[in-house]
C-alpha positions in Angstrom: 21.6 34.6 5.2 21.4 37.2 2.5 20.4 40.1 4.7 23.7 42.0 4.3 23.7 41.9 0.5 22.2 44.6 -1.7 20.0 43.8 -4.7 22.9 44.5 -7.1 25.2 42.1 -5.2 22.5 39.4 -5.2 21.9 39.9 -8.9 25.7 39.5 -9.6 25.7 36.4 -7.4 22.7 34.7 -9.1 23.1 36.0 -12.7 25.3 33.0 -13.9 22.8 30.5 -12.5 19.9 32.3 -14.2 21.7 32.5 -17.5 22.5 28.8 -17.4 18.9 27.9 -16.6 17.6 30.1 -19.4 20.0 28.4 -21.9 18.9 25.0 -20.7 15.3 25.9 -21.1 15.9 27.2 -24.6 17.8 24.0 -25.6 15.0 21.8 -24.2 12.3 23.8 -26.0 14.2 23.6 -29.3 14.6 19.8 -28.8 10.9 19.4 -28.0 9.9 21.3 -31.2 12.4 19.5 -33.5 12.5 15.9 -32.2 10.0 13.2 -31.1 9.2 13.0 -27.4 8.2 10.1 -25.0 5.2 9.6 -22.7 3.5 13.1 -23.0 2.5 15.3 -25.9 4.9 18.0 -26.9 2.8 20.8 -25.4 2.8 19.1 -22.0 6.6 18.8 -22.1 7.0 22.4 -23.0 4.8 23.5 -20.1 6.8 21.3 -17.7 10.1 22.7 -18.9 8.9 26.3 -18.7 7.1 26.1 -15.3 9.0 23.5 -13.3 12.3 25.4 -14.1 15.5 23.5 -13.7 13.9 20.2 -12.5 11.5 20.1 -15.5 14.3 20.5 -18.0 16.3 17.8 -16.3 13.3 15.4 -16.3 12.7 16.1 -19.9 16.3 15.4 -20.8 16.3 12.1 -18.8 13.0 10.6 -19.7 11.2 12.8 -22.2 13.6 12.7 -25.2 13.2 9.9 -27.7 16.6 8.5 -28.4 17.5 7.1 -31.8 
């Protein structure tokens, strides 16, 4: 599917997605440090957000955050 693209073209194609994912991870990590969390310790949520990429951040935002 991407056989005809050069590395530079692929980088231009996926750069916005990578930037959005990085911003989401930073927001989640900041929230983990600052706020209370549910179900798991803070270090476990941080590992999930970092290593499970987009899905980990979404899972944290849905079930991991403690709402006021």
